[in-house]
C-alpha positions, 0 to 999 in steps of 0.5 A, a space after each residue: 500500500 502507498 501513501 495517499 495524498 488528498 487535496 482539492 482545488 476548492 481549497 484554493 478558492 477560500 480567499 483572505 485579505 491581501 497579505 494575510 498569512 493563511 492564503 492560497 499560496 500556502 497550498 500552492 507551495 505544498 502542491 509544487 513540492 509534491 510535484 517532485 519525482 520522488 513523490 510520483 508514487 503517491 496515490 492521489 485523490 480529491 477531498 469530498 465534501 464532509 456531510 454536516 452530520 459528520 462535522 457535527 460529531 465535533 461542532 453543533 449543527 447550529 454552529 455549522 448552519 450559522 457559518 453556512 448562512 454567514 457566507 457572503 455573496 461577494 467580497 470578504 467578511 470578518 468573523 474576528 480580527 484574523 478569521 475571514 470568509 469569502 464566497 467559497 470559504 464554506 465549501 473549502 472548509 467542508 472539503 478540508 474536513 472531508 479530506 480528513 474523513 476520507 483519509 480515515 476511510 481509506 486507511 481503516 479499510 486497508 486501501 492506503 498505508 497512511 495519508 497526507 491531507 493537503 487542504 485549507 482552511 486549517 482547523 486546530 484553532 476552531 473550538 466546539 462553537 467558535 471559529 478563530 485563528 483562520 479555522 472554522 472546523 477542527 479537521 483532525 478532531 473530526 477525523 478522530 471522532 469519525 474513526 471512533 463512531 464509524 470504524 469502531 476505534 477505541 482510542 485516538 491520539 492527535 499529535 499537533 506540531 505547529 508554532 501555535 498551540 491547537 486550543 480548539 483540539 484541546 478544548 474539544 477533547 478536554 473532558 474525553 478520556 478516550 482521545 489524547 491530544 499532544 502538542 509542541 508549540 512556541 510559547 508565549 504566543 497566540 492563542 495563549 493556551 498550551 502550558 504544561 499544566 493544562 492536562 485535561 480532566 483525565 490527563 489526556 492533554 499533553 503540552 510540550 511548549 518550546 521557547 522561540 528559537 529552540 534548536 534541533 532536539 528541543 522538541 523531543 526533550 520538551 515532549 519527554 518532560 511533558 510525558 508525551 510518551 504516555 501516548 503509548 497507553 493509547 495502544 491498549 485496546 480497540 472496540 471488539 466490533 472493529 475489523 482491525 486488531 487490538 492494540 492499535 491507535 489512529 494517529 492524526 499529525 496536524 499542521 495545516 495539511 494533516 497526516 494520518 496513519 493507522 496506529 489507532 482510536 476512541 468512545 465514552 465521551 461527555 457532552 458539553 453545553 455550548 453557546 454559539 459565538 456566531 451572531 447575525 447582526 440586526 443590520 449590516 455594518 459598513 464593513 460587512 455584507 448582509 450575511 456578515 457575522 460577528 464572533 465573540 471570543 472567550 472573555 478569559 483565556 489562560 495567561 501567556 506563560 514561559 515554558 519550563 
């Protein structure tokens, strides 16, 4: 079996303001790199649209439809200071989540050894009902939930390596003993979360913050100090109904594109209440169209602290 590359041209149609760091050129750069001869053996497929009911494994349906309804007919609207939507953003977000879902299907049906999902918008800042940090749906979180609910996976590990902490993934799985979220990231930096002491209700959140300019090897050392090796505990069991052998874990390594490999995943989750931060204004503002929305961020966030 070969590695599967999943992408879609619709992901290039999510437009952001001039000079925005999360722009189509990021994905174009990945695509150019993957044109090299050494990558010609990759199996290549297009990302499908994620069904609403699958996205709703991590995000409330009212939140999903509110984002859909916020889509502008033209131009760009802002949900917060750095997260914006263009007419094709919603489709791109569904393709991004759909690519992660398709990767899970192909891997867990033994059609691919692993997968690299080259999509945008990214996802790890999107909380249960809050878009932020360029993100709308948490693609890796949805992939983990989908593997659990549709493939009988018992436990999942999400390994997130990014200059920023994945506050969304951490928030979604904070009270879930069946999903481990591990992150290495620079600190202090946006979004202000990701301290070593943030471990979740069941010690299944592992943060390994790094200082600015950390040299090679620092990532591994920080992970060891943060006991990221406890991820091995997520290779204990899987549901008996699974077609895969026990002692396996599905690991989602997330950046903007995400990679998924079968070492395996999750149930028994707590439901949490939510309040949608997407609120349709009474009248259109001078900056936004009639479909414009505003986003209320959390009033308080963990303070920026230096890593150990």
